[in-house]
C-alpha positions, 0 to 999 in steps of 0.5 A: 564372723568376718571372713578374710579374703583367703578364707572366703576364696577357700570356702567358695571354691570348696562349695563349687568343687562339692557341687561338681561331686554331687554334694550340696553347695552349702554342705561343702561350704559349711565343711570348708568353713569349719576346716579353715576356721579350725575351731568349733562354731554354732549354727547361728554363727555358720548361718550368719557367716555364710549368709544362708538360712538357718534351716539350710544350716541345720540340714547341711549339718545333719548330712555332714554328721551322717558322713562322719565329717562333723561332730557335735561338741559343747563349750562350758557355760553355753547351752548351744550345740557347736560343731567341729570337723577334723583339721587333719587332712589325712583323717579327712581323706580316710573318712571320705574314702571309707564313707563313699566306699560303703555308700557307693562301691559296696552296694554296687559290688553286691548287686554285680555279684547277684547278677553274675551268680543269677542263672539268667546271667548265662543267657546274656551274650558272651561279650555282655557277660565279659563286660559285667564281670570286668566291671565287678573285677575292677570294682572289687580290686579297688574296694580291696585296695581302699580297705588296705589303704584305710588300715595304714596310718597317715604317715605310712599312707603318705609314704605309700602315695609318694612311693606310688608316684616313683613307681608310676614314673618307672612304669612309664619309663620316666626314670633315668636308666641305670648305668650299664656296667663297663665290661672287664677289659682283657689283658690284651686290651690294656697295655698297662694291664701286665704292669698293674698285675705286678707287685708294687716295689 
């Protein structure tokens, strides 16, 4: 498969971005290629297109499958395994959040809770206890928020994120101040007030 200039730029950048997140470059490039192509591809095609070893592709696909980002599919009349990814960006976002939470946040929260509940924890300096408790509290709140977000449909999640941007502007004071209602005028303030109170003729 011959990549267009746009596809090549997208795949290369996705690989660089993945490396910054601690993900293998080839893993990220394969996922980007499947996403950009939008159709199932077999391992040999992935290897030839990206110019990487077949063994590297095989290991990368296993990792993507472990993250639930890639699934195996088949084409009628072809015995080879084909691989595809979701082309719904919201579904991919939810998958990444769910997988990272289960792999990173949940184990860390469990360890922090074990530390805080240990009798030896009380022997630590008070300021150290406060820092650890604050860390556990923050991570627990973020984990709860992630769980709530994962329960929402993509459409609702989009609305929540859009609303969140508006709330941030309001909190920062960026929102335009509401117009202050004018104070009611007294009869003495308006020379026409008396005439306005008379019935129309």
